[in-house]
Steps between C-alpha positions, in 0.01 A plus 500: 500500500631843407602714796268793560638851487628617837324818613537730800268453796542863604409834346800719568844547353783285631677799664178581686463137606856502634444828682179375660670178611785697658249718687299202625817319606588798719150501651527126566823557690324766704206266561706183548333413831139489374615326182642224721142426607433407136807275491696752294835500678821696459644249246184542289538878505867466408413259218249753364782755484723245324226445240474874443876530450509199268227649284683831480813319377323347197586659166228739389326474165679819394836333558397189310360706214834680484673166436248419226560840343876445497464168319252654259746775413774241437265297280391803299860609447594152379198498266628822343841337447334203332308726263816688405680172422204367302474818295871483419438163336173609336663800338752274334227257392296786354801631306578154367155351436260794483224596744214297354685185404426156639849475643459826689154403626644175632655697788143557628555841659192686373349700786796435727466830687157391625612156618478407866806353669439137405410591143816706471710217640350248256551745214861564589575129527345454156714782359808328642407167335412657164816713502709189552344347190561812293849575633673408176269733303499785749874498557531724198302775681691472826326226698748297705482188713602717795186713457282191504679368808456836671126489429483148644670622819260794518204265463616292795555812710159640402330172589672508839371853571147388411530212746649728766212744467246217524672366811499847659127537431431155644713576807304821551169314476615238751636763738175697473298192598735428789480860618120500492482169686738627769309828522171313540650296783623819668162664452325202660720539807421870503125431486521235772700720735286805433190295577651410836612856564154641430344235722735597786408869493147507351328587830780678688712724274378641169839644405679169548215322321557728201871407502391160369266623227663408168313710246437872537132474409189590703443134587863391507423247229688468174393755238293369210668411172456784255421377150641729229 
């Protein structure tokens, strides 16, 4: 069965969640004695703080997107190099065979500027193969075995950058799921402890009761989801 998309159980930004957890942790330390009556002991309060710190140490989506962007830039730069190398061979083929000839069309580069990465890679590999077959004919217009070898090396490098970008995107997706799952676990602790905190002070201290209210809404409940 396909895994369902992981979604947040809370309706606030991660920095706000962290800030609220830090605040509640401080209130729990202040109220350690009454929390003991609910079997929430000092090690539990310390563990809550450890969970907060661990969540703060996770790479943010902005950091992960930065890695993806770096690999994308490398891929795009390598794609430009491939196109330059392909055009160097095509120019020679056009001069030798003519633009509309069957031999020129065999290179299969029509519309190359609109190709996506995989189309461009397949096209460039085809150009390399066809150029090898026409090397004897195109030698007269400056095509060399070294140029074909250089294109082959570029193709391998371009393919590697495509794979690297895909891996970076996949790593980001995995890290995003892990971050949401850890945030949901932290939020559950926050809700549980705030429920206890409100129960402790509900009839005796309104200010301390409000210390354990999570959402700044009239009812203290999560705000509704706004549909665009």
